[in-house]
SELUMTOR-938570 format. One record per residue (C-alpha): x, y, z; residue in one letter. Coordinates in steps of 0.2 Angstrom, whole numbers, padded with zeros to 4 digits, always signed. Layout:
BEGIN
XYZA;...
END
This chain:
BEGIN
+0632+0338+0358X;+0620+0352+0354X;+0605+0351+0362X;+0589+0347+0353X;+0581+0363+0345X;+0597+0374+0344X;+0599+0381+0327X;+0611+0375+0314X;+0620+0385+0301X;+0607+0378+0287X;+0593+0386+0296X;+0599+0403+0291X;+0604+0399+0274X;+0592+0397+0259X;+0594+0383+0247X;+0608+0386+0235X;+0615+0400+0244X;+0632+0401+0254X;+0627+0412+0267X;+0612+0421+0275X;+0607+0434+0289X;+0591+0433+0298X;+0583+0446+0310X;+0568+0443+0321X;+0558+0455+0332X;+0543+0451+0342X;+0532+0460+0354X;+0520+0452+0366X;+0507+0465+0375X;+0504+0452+0389X;+0520+0456+0397X;+0526+0470+0386X;+0540+0459+0381X;+0552+0464+0366X;+0562+0451+0359X;+0577+0455+0346X;+0587+0442+0337X;+0601+0444+0324X;+0610+0430+0316X;+0621+0425+0302X;+0627+0410+0295X;+0638+0403+0281X;+0643+0386+0272X;+0658+0386+0260X;+0672+0373+0255X;+0666+0362+0270X;+0666+0375+0284X;+0650+0380+0291X;+0646+0392+0306X;+0633+0403+0314X;+0632+0417+0326X;+0616+0423+0335X;+0613+0436+0347X;+0596+0435+0356X;+0589+0449+0368X;+0573+0449+0378X;+0566+0462+0389X;+0549+0462+0398X;+0538+0466+0413X;+0526+0457+0424X;+0510+0450+0416X;+0499+0464+0413X;+0482+0463+0422X;+0465+0467+0412X;+0457+0483+0417X;+0442+0473+0425X;+0453+0466+0438X;+0466+0481+0440X;+0453+0494+0442X;+0438+0484+0449X;+0445+0478+0466X;+0449+0489+0481X;+0456+0484+0497X;+0453+0492+0514X;+0466+0491+0527X;+0469+0497+0545X;+0486+0501+0549X;+0496+0505+0565X;+0503+0523+0566X;+0509+0535+0581X;+0500+0549+0591X;+0506+0560+0605X;+0497+0557+0621X;+0495+0575+0627X;+0479+0572+0638X;+0474+0559+0651X;+0455+0557+0646X;+0451+0546+0662X;+0457+0560+0674X;+0454+0576+0663X;+0472+0581+0665X;+0488+0582+0654X;+0498+0567+0653X;+0517+0566+0659X;+0529+0575+0648X;+0548+0570+0646X;+0563+0580+0643X;+0577+0576+0632X;+0595+0579+0638X;+0601+0594+0627X;+0584+0600+0623X;+0574+0614+0633X;+0555+0609+0629X;+0545+0596+0636X;+0536+0584+0625X;+0522+0572+0626X;+0525+0554+0625X;+0522+0545+0609X;+0509+0531+0609X;+0504+0517+0596X;+0488+0522+0586X;+0476+0508+0582X;+0482+0497+0597X;+0466+0487+0600X;+0468+0482+0619X;+0471+0500+0624X;+0456+0506+0612X;+0444+0494+0617X;+0449+0491+0637X;+0454+0509+0641X;+0452+0524+0629X;+0435+0520+0621X;+0429+0515+0638X;+0434+0532+0646X;+0427+0541+0632X;+0410+0533+0635X;+0410+0536+0654X;+0414+0554+0651X;+0399+0556+0640X;+0387+0546+0652X;+0394+0557+0666X;+0390+0573+0656X;+0409+0578+0655X;+0411+0581+0637X;+0428+0581+0629X;+0437+0597+0624X;+0441+0600+0606X;+0459+0595+0610X;+0454+0579+0618X;+0443+0574+0604X;+0457+0577+0592X;+0469+0565+0602X;+0456+0552+0603X;+0453+0552+0583X;+0472+0551+0582X;+0473+0536+0593X;+0462+0526+0581X;+0470+0515+0568X;+0473+0523+0551X;+0460+0517+0538X;+0465+0517+0521X;+0458+0511+0504X;+0470+0504+0492X;+0470+0500+0474X;+0474+0482+0468X;+0490+0489+0461X;+0495+0498+0478X;+0489+0484+0490X;+0503+0473+0497X;+0499+0457+0508X;+0493+0440+0507X;+0477+0444+0498X;+0485+0452+0484X;+0478+0446+0466X;+0490+0455+0454X;+0507+0448+0450X;+0522+0456+0458X;+0531+0470+0448X;+0545+0463+0439X;+0559+0469+0426X;+0566+0454+0416X;+0580+0456+0405X;+0591+0441+0396X;+0604+0441+0383X;+0612+0425+0374X;+0625+0421+0361X;+0626+0406+0352X;+0641+0402+0342X;+0645+0386+0331X;+0659+0382+0320X;+0663+0366+0310X;+0671+0357+0296X;+0665+0343+0285X;+0677+0332+0276X;+0677+0315+0268X;+0659+0316+0264X;+0654+0307+0280X;+0664+0317+0295X;+0660+0333+0304X;+0670+0341+0317X;+0664+0356+0326X;+0662+0366+0341X;+0649+0376+0350X;+0649+0391+0363X;+0633+0396+0372X;+0632+0411+0384X;+0615+0416+0392X;+0612+0429+0406X;+0595+0432+0414X;+0590+0445+0426X;+0574+0446+0436X;+0571+0461+0447X;+0555+0458+0457X;+0546+0468+0472X;+0537+0455+0483X;+0521+0463+0486X;+0514+0450+0497X;+0526+0458+0511X;+0515+0471+0519X;+0521+0488+0517X;+0512+0493+0532X;+0511+0487+0550X;+0492+0480+0552X;+0484+0481+0569X;+0487+0462+0572X;+0505+0467+0574X;+0502+0480+0589X;+0512+0469+0601X;+0528+0472+0592X;+0528+0489+0598X;+0517+0491+0615X;+0532+0491+0627X;+0542+0505+0620X;+0545+0521+0629X;+0539+0532+0616X;+0553+0545+0618X;+0561+0554+0604X;+0572+0569+0600X;+0567+0583+0588X;+0548+0585+0582X;+0546+0568+0574X;+0537+0558+0587X;+0536+0544+0577X;+0554+0540+0581X;+0548+0534+0598X;+0540+0518+0591X;+0550+0504+0585X;+0552+0484+0587X;+0568+0475+0590X;+0575+0463+0577X;+0575+0447+0586X;+0589+0435+0579X;+0604+0446+0572X;+0620+0446+0581X;+0625+0463+0582X;+0643+0470+0581X;+0647+0486+0591X;+0642+0494+0607X;+0631+0483+0616X;+0621+0497+0624X;+0615+0503+0608X;+0596+0500+0607X;+0592+0492+0590X;+0575+0494+0582X;+0565+0494+0566X;+0554+0510+0566X;+0536+0510+0564X;+0536+0526+0552X;+0546+0516+0538X;+0539+0507+0524X;+0542+0489+0525X;+0547+0482+0507X;+0555+0467+0501X;+0564+0465+0484X;+0571+0450+0475X;+0585+0450+0463X;+0589+0435+0454X;+0604+0433+0441X;+0606+0418+0432X;+0620+0413+0419X;+0623+0397+0409X;+0639+0394+0398X;+0643+0380+0388X;+0658+0375+0377X;+0658+0359+0368X;+0667+0349+0355X;+0657+0337+0342X;+0662+0324+0330X;+0649+0316+0319X;+0651+0302+0306X;+0635+0299+0294X;+0632+0286+0281X;+0617+0279+0272X;+0606+0267+0281X;+0609+0248+0277X;+0627+0251+0270X;+0641+0239+0273X;+0649+0252+0283X;+0652+0250+0303X;+0639+0262+0307X;+0625+0273+0299X;+0628+0286+0312X;+0641+0288+0326X;+0642+0305+0338X;+0655+0308+0350X;+0653+0324+0360X;+0662+0333+0376X;+0652+0348+0384X;+0660+0358+0398X;+0645+0368+0406X;+0642+0378+0420X;+0627+0387+0429X;+0628+0400+0441X;+0613+0409+0451X;+0615+0423+0462X;+0598+0428+0472X;+0598+0442+0484X;+0583+0446+0494X;+0582+0464+0500X;+0573+0469+0517X;+0572+0489+0518X;+0563+0498+0532X;+0571+0515+0528X;+0559+0524+0517X;+0545+0535+0526X;+0528+0527+0523X;+0520+0527+0510X;+0536+0530+0500X;+0545+0516+0493X;+0564+0517+0488X;+0575+0502+0483X;+0590+0512+0485X;+0588+0518+0503X;+0598+0510+0517X;+0599+0513+0535X;+0609+0528+0539X;+0613+0539+0555X;+0600+0552+0549X;+0585+0540+0550X;+0584+0533+0568X;+0579+0515+0568X;+0580+0513+0550X;+0586+0494+0544X;+0591+0485+0529X;+0595+0466+0527X;+0602+0458+0512X;+0599+0439+0511X;+0610+0431+0497X;+0611+0414+0490X;+0625+0409+0478X;+0624+0393+0469X;+0636+0386+0456X;+0635+0369+0446X;+0648+0362+0434X;+0647+0348+0423X;+0659+0339+0411X;+0649+0328+0400X;+0654+0315+0388X;+0642+0307+0376X;+0643+0294+0363X;+0630+0286+0352X;+0630+0274+0337X;+0616+0269+0326X;+0616+0254+0313X;+0602+0248+0302X;+0601+0230+0297X;+0590+0219+0286X;+0587+0202+0278X;+0573+0194+0269X;+0561+0195+0283X;+0567+0208+0296X;+0573+0225+0298X;+0583+0232+0313X;+0588+0249+0319X;+0600+0247+0333X;+0605+0262+0344X;+0618+0261+0357X;+0621+0276+0369X;+0635+0279+0382X;+0637+0295+0394X;+0647+0300+0408X;+0644+0316+0418X;+0656+0322+0431X;+0647+0337+0442X;+0650+0348+0456X;+0638+0359+0465X;+0641+0372+0478X;+0629+0382+0488X;+0634+0396+0499X;+0621+0408+0509X;+0626+0425+0515X;+0617+0437+0527X;+0621+0455+0532X;+0610+0468+0541X;+0612+0486+0546X;+0603+0496+0559X;+0604+0514+0564X;+0603+0510+0582X;+0605+0523+0597X;+0608+0525+0615X;+0591+0526+0624X;+0590+0527+0643X;+0582+0535+0657X;+0593+0548+0667X;+0580+0551+0681X;+0569+0566+0682X;+0570+0585+0682X;+0566+0598+0696X;+0549+0597+0690X;+0548+0578+0692X;+0547+0575+0673X;+0556+0560+0666X;+0573+0564+0658X;+0581+0554+0645X;+0597+0553+0635X;+0596+0550+0617X;+0612+0547+0608X;+0616+0550+0590X;+0610+0536+0579X;+0625+0525+0573X;+0624+0512+0559X;+0629+0494+0566X;+0631+0478+0557X;+0624+0461+0561X;+0620+0445+0554X;+0609+0430+0557X;+0623+0418+0552X;+0629+0417+0570X;+0611+0413+0576X;+0610+0399+0589X;+0595+0389+0596X;+0594+0375+0608X;+0592+0362+0594X;+0596+0373+0578X;+0610+0385+0573X;+0612+0395+0557X;+0629+0394+0549X;+0633+0403+0532X;+0645+0391+0525X;+0649+0385+0508X;+0642+0366+0506X;+0647+0355+0491X;+0642+0340+0483X;+0653+0331+0471X;+0644+0319+0458X;+0646+0306+0444X;+0634+0298+0432X;+0638+0285+0420X;+0624+0277+0409X;+0623+0265+0395X;+0608+0260+0384X;+0604+0248+0370X;+0587+0249+0360X;+0582+0239+0344X;+0567+0243+0334X;+0564+0230+0322X;+0550+0224+0310X;+0545+0206+0305X;+0536+0206+0288X;+0525+0220+0284X;+0512+0218+0299X;+0522+0219+0315X;+0534+0232+0322X;+0543+0229+0338X;+0554+0239+0351X;+0565+0232+0364X;+0577+0242+0375X;+0585+0244+0391X;+0596+0256+0401X;+0608+0256+0416X;+0612+0272+0426X;+0623+0273+0440X;+0626+0290+0451X;+0637+0294+0465X;+0635+0309+0475X;+0648+0312+0489X;+0650+0327+0502X;+0660+0331+0517X;+0646+0341+0524X;+0635+0331+0538X;+0619+0339+0533X;+0620+0336+0515X;+0613+0321+0508X;+0625+0308+0499X;+0623+0291+0491X;+0624+0279+0477X;+0610+0276+0465X;+0610+0262+0453X;+0594+0261+0442X;+0588+0251+0427X;+0575+0255+0416X;+0567+0246+0400X;+0555+0248+0387X;+0545+0237+0376X;+0532+0239+0362X;+0523+0230+0347X;+0512+0238+0333X;+0501+0228+0322X;+0496+0235+0305X;+0485+0224+0296X;+0484+0237+0282X;+0490+0254+0278X;+0475+0263+0286X;+0475+0256+0303X;+0486+0250+0317X;+0486+0244+0335X;+0499+0247+0347X;+0505+0242+0365X;+0519+0248+0375X;+0526+0244+0392X;+0540+0254+0401X;+0549+0259+0416X;+0557+0276+0422X;+0565+0284+0437X;+0571+0300+0443X;+0586+0302+0455X;+0585+0316+0467X;+0590+0334+0462X;+0604+0343+0470X;+0591+0355+0478X;+0584+0339+0486X;+0601+0333+0491X;+0604+0349+0500X;+0588+0350+0509X;+0575+0363+0511X;+0582+0371+0525X;+0601+0373+0521X;+0604+0388+0532X;+0601+0378+0549X;+0612+0365+0557X;+0605+0353+0569X;+0614+0343+0584X;+0630+0335+0580X;+0626+0317+0574X;+0609+0321+0565X;+0608+0317+0547X;+0595+0320+0534X;+0586+0305+0530X;+0591+0296+0514X;+0582+0298+0498X;+0578+0285+0485X;+0575+0287+0467X;+0557+0289+0461X;+0551+0275+0450X;+0537+0274+0436X;+0528+0260+0428X;+0519+0263+0412X;+0507+0253+0400X;+0498+0260+0386X;+0487+0253+0371X;+0483+0263+0356X;+0473+0262+0341X;+0477+0273+0324X;+0468+0277+0308X;+0475+0287+0294X;+0472+0290+0277X;+0468+0304+0264X;+0455+0310+0275X;+0467+0314+0289X;+0471+0303+0305X;+0463+0298+0321X;+0473+0291+0336X;+0466+0284+0352X;+0477+0279+0367X;+0473+0273+0385X;+0486+0272+0397X;+0489+0267+0416X;+0504+0274+0426X;+0511+0269+0443X;+0522+0281+0452X;+0531+0275+0468X;+0543+0285+0481X;+0538+0301+0475X;+0549+0315+0483X;+0539+0328+0492X;+0540+0342+0506X;+0534+0336+0522X;+0536+0339+0540X;+0542+0324+0551X;+0542+0325+0570X;+0560+0321+0576X;+0565+0320+0594X;+0582+0328+0596X;+0592+0331+0613X;+0593+0349+0618X;+0609+0357+0628X;+0603+0348+0644X;+0602+0331+0636X;+0582+0330+0636X;+0573+0324+0621X;+0563+0338+0613X;+0551+0334+0599X;+0552+0346+0584X;+0545+0346+0566X;+0559+0345+0553X;+0553+0351+0536X;+0563+0342+0522X;+0561+0332+0506X;+0555+0314+0508X;+0550+0299+0498X;+0532+0303+0504X;+0520+0297+0490X;+0514+0283+0479X;+0500+0285+0466X;+0493+0276+0451X;+0484+0286+0436X;+0475+0281+0422X;+0469+0291+0406X;+0464+0293+0388X;+0470+0303+0373X;+0462+0306+0357X;+0470+0316+0343X;+0464+0318+0326X;+0465+0330+0311X;+0452+0330+0295X;+0459+0336+0279X;+0443+0342+0270X;+0451+0342+0253X;+0454+0323+0256X;+0436+0320+0261X;+0430+0329+0246X;+0441+0334+0232X;+0430+0350+0228X;+0435+0359+0245X;+0451+0370+0245X;+0467+0361+0248X;+0473+0367+0265X;+0457+0367+0274X;+0457+0356+0290X;+0449+0353+0306X;+0459+0347+0322X;+0452+0338+0337X;+0458+0332+0354X;+0452+0325+0370X;+0462+0321+0386X;+0456+0314+0402X;+0467+0309+0417X;+0459+0300+0433X;+0469+0297+0449X;+0465+0279+0454X;+0474+0279+0471X;+0486+0290+0482X;+0494+0284+0497X;+0506+0295+0508X;+0518+0290+0522X;+0508+0291+0539X;+0522+0297+0549X;+0523+0314+0538X;+0513+0329+0537X;+0513+0334+0519X;+0517+0352+0513X;+0514+0349+0494X;+0501+0343+0483X;+0499+0325+0477X;+0490+0328+0461X;+0492+0347+0457X;+0498+0344+0440X;+0484+0332+0434X;+0473+0344+0423X;+0454+0341+0422X;+0447+0334+0406X;+0450+0344+0391X;+0441+0346+0374X;+0449+0356+0360X;+0442+0359+0343X;+0451+0369+0329X;+0448+0375+0312X;+0461+0382+0301X;+0467+0386+0283X;+0486+0385+0276X;+0487+0391+0259X;+0495+0377+0249X;+0511+0386+0245X;+0514+0393+0263X;+0510+0411+0259X;+0497+0413+0272X;+0486+0404+0285X;+0474+0406+0299X;+0467+0396+0313X;+0454+0396+0327X;+0456+0385+0341X;+0441+0381+0353X;+0444+0374+0371X;+0433+0368+0384X;+0440+0361+0401X;+0430+0354+0416X;+0433+0361+0433X;+0446+0354+0445X;+0442+0340+0456X;+0444+0346+0473X;+0448+0328+0480X;+0465+0329+0468X;+0471+0343+0479X;+0468+0334+0496X;+0483+0327+0506X;+0486+0320+0524X;+0494+0331+0537X;+0497+0317+0551X;+0480+0309+0552X;+0471+0326+0545X;+0464+0328+0528X;+0469+0344+0522X;+0466+0353+0505X;+0480+0364+0496X;+0468+0377+0492X;+0451+0384+0498X;+0445+0386+0479X;+0446+0376+0464X;+0445+0381+0445X;+0428+0379+0438X;+0425+0374+0420X;+0431+0385+0407X;+0430+0389+0388X;+0442+0399+0375X;+0443+0404+0358X;+0460+0407+0352X;+0464+0415+0335X;+0481+0416+0326X;+0486+0420+0307X;+0503+0422+0298X;+0507+0429+0281X;+0524+0428+0271X;+0526+0444+0264X;+0540+0439+0252X;+0554+0427+0251X;+0564+0435+0265X;+0549+0442+0277X;+0537+0433+0289X;+0523+0442+0298X;+0514+0433+0312X;+0499+0440+0323X;+0487+0433+0335X;+0474+0437+0348X;+0473+0423+0360X;+0465+0419+0375X;+0466+0407+0389X;+0460+0406+0407X;+0472+0408+0420X;+0476+0390+0426X;+0470+0384+0443X;+0465+0394+0458X;+0473+0379+0468X;+0489+0389+0467X;+0481+0405+0474X;+0478+0395+0491X;+0495+0397+0498X;+0499+0416+0494X;+0482+0423+0492X;+0469+0416+0504X;+0457+0431+0501X;+0455+0427+0482X;+0439+0417+0484X;+0428+0431+0479X;+0435+0431+0462X;+0429+0412+0461X;+0429+0410+0442X;+0446+0409+0434X;+0451+0424+0424X;+0454+0426+0406X;+0472+0428+0399X;+0478+0430+0382X;+0495+0425+0376X;+0506+0424+0361X;+0507+0407+0351X;+0520+0404+0339X;+0515+0394+0323X;+0508+0379+0334X;+0489+0381+0334X;+0488+0373+0316X;+0490+0355+0321X;+0479+0354+0337X;+0492+0341+0344X;+0495+0347+0362X;+0506+0338+0373X;+0495+0332+0388X;+0503+0329+0405X;+0502+0312+0411X;+0507+0313+0430X;+0522+0321+0436X;+0529+0339+0437X;+0546+0333+0435X;+0553+0325+0419X;+0557+0308+0423X;+0572+0298+0415X;+0570+0296+0396X;+0568+0279+0390X;+0579+0271+0378X;+0565+0271+0364X;+0565+0291+0367X;+0549+0292+0374X;+0546+0303+0389X;+0535+0302+0405X;+0533+0320+0410X;+0522+0334+0414X;+0526+0353+0412X;+0533+0361+0428X;+0520+0371+0437X;+0526+0384+0449X;+0517+0394+0463X;+0507+0407+0453X;+0496+0419+0462X;+0490+0429+0447X;+0472+0429+0445X;+0471+0441+0430X;+0465+0445+0413X;+0476+0449+0399X;+0472+0456+0381X;+0486+0452+0369X;+0490+0458+0351X;+0506+0449+0346X;+0516+0454+0331X;+0531+0445+0326X;+0542+0452+0311X;+0556+0441+0303X;+0567+0446+0289X;+0580+0436+0281X;+0595+0444+0271X;+0601+0431+0260X;+0614+0434+0246X;+0604+0441+0230X;+0607+0439+0212X;+0609+0457+0209X;+0623+0467+0215X;+0623+0477+0230X;+0606+0467+0236X;+0606+0472+0255X;+0589+0479+0261X;+0588+0489+0277X;+0581+0481+0293X;+0563+0487+0296X;+0555+0480+0311X;
END
């Protein structure tokens, strides 16, 4: 069945025409995204079809200059120096000789090593000065070289956890949508649909420090500092600690200090769907067996390929995504960590609608049935390369100088997939889950007389997940949900409603696989089973409507149980000697229960309806939303690593003013929004018996003013534009990845495109959960938008223009205007 919102041929064809072409081009400066779409549709002799190609290309969110240019970071990084002089004894240090070379060379030492500087070198310099034994110019130069390298970096150049700008990203996507169908007998339609969407994200993770800070000196402190050639920085490196390497075991593996440390993430997504559809349609309240019946079959697949590249092969400060470990770069290193995920679904859906009436009642019956056979496969891969070499002492020469043999670097291959600990081992093997889901629902919306409307419905779902993998969850989930509602309408202007419903969400494939799919645990250990999340909802509402507009007020109370969250649980497992050892296992658990209550107010004033002399199309919109947590409880044996109420937004007020020309030729709108600050108690959670907060800062109150407008240039063209602002959502998301952002305490402003939606003011408000729970038979949804970890604290200025041109069949011959975008 085509998904709600996918285009039909009629969307591309003007009334009275048999075919049409539509071209659309849009640009948003927020992320420099271009969107291009070209589609064609036809309808003739019962046949109808369409073909649409859409492409998008963009970058990361562009920061405002106040942030990008107004922030500077000071860093201290490690480097290398040649220890030519012994400052304490006023002598030269021992030199070394490399086999095959004739020149003695000083040993390379770590510059910026705090223990050496504070306990030895700087103390020796002070003693020399106190003893009136000044340093020579050469000694002073060596002391300067031994200090950490201090650099001042711009916000764009800085890498590390305190970064406030978004990661550099290139984004590309392309999609095809094709539909073909045939109508016959006036009531029947048979058709097919094909969708193919590809997305690509190329990201550099700028939280990965490009340099080695002074807090990482212990990695390098015990290296010999010997090198061949003139680049003394080749003498300092640290050893990768978990790869299992192939080749000569005598080769010394290492990651060189002189190389930039970089991390790139490439994500490739693809979704394909092929479907068949039969639809029967009839008039309501007819004597036929159904008003509408739909039978559909879809075969769809989702594939994601993520590759994390860690590169240490370009000499600092250079960055080169194409570099790899090679024999001409001693101790260069590269690592590729891939994750392949495939998901396939064969979905059969059937629905039946029938309307009935008699003297006193009207009924609208809906019966639904669905079956989904699914398969999910996850497969990790990891491969590393290192330019390793022989490095060994061969004794002393005739002058008692150290002598070393340094072999020519060789690139060796390794992998962490054979990594073994006492209690854990990593195996890069495919893991599979087979699933099936069957559901049936029945709903009746009926009225008794002209004053009362009712709704009653129920749904039964049964899902089975099976796997042969010990460490992948499996199980059977049988869930029931229901809904009921009543509306009392004493007159045509006023109504009172009450609704009660339940919902659920079964664990996702990601939660079944577990958070740490790379590691295995001792034989016999299994992941704890997960239960379905449950929701119970109550809502009462009032509505007034008339020529003046409308006003809706609703109050709701929701209860959520067995919510799934990431947490640590202390678990005792036997080690190789049989002793029980306690470790923290991070995974998904049914960890939280919570209750929320809130109020929504939505309204619109039609000023022409209030006072007839005011222009038709002049309006005001208003909205108010408040959600208040009543209770949150967590399992006492878990230390949570996610937030209980992160998706609950603070109270928000929205006021809009706009005008739509009655014939739809043009319109404009301004939307004023005020939001209260985030309550820090909503970010609190328990880690064991300790109360913790998911972030050290929360969003303060904020207000915005957003402006948009549109213009229909002619029958075949639309132009939309806007200068729109909003504040970056919560600082609470910055707490994980950017702990130093507190100095930018106020949330920054952002501006973003808005597509024809500012004119109603009816903004969907999240109720409680950052996952969509199961849809009730009545069609109501208990949901909130997904909110991801977002460390951008930025200001963005946007001017958006969208140009759309439709090419329809014209009455004059040869009418085919050029595309002008």
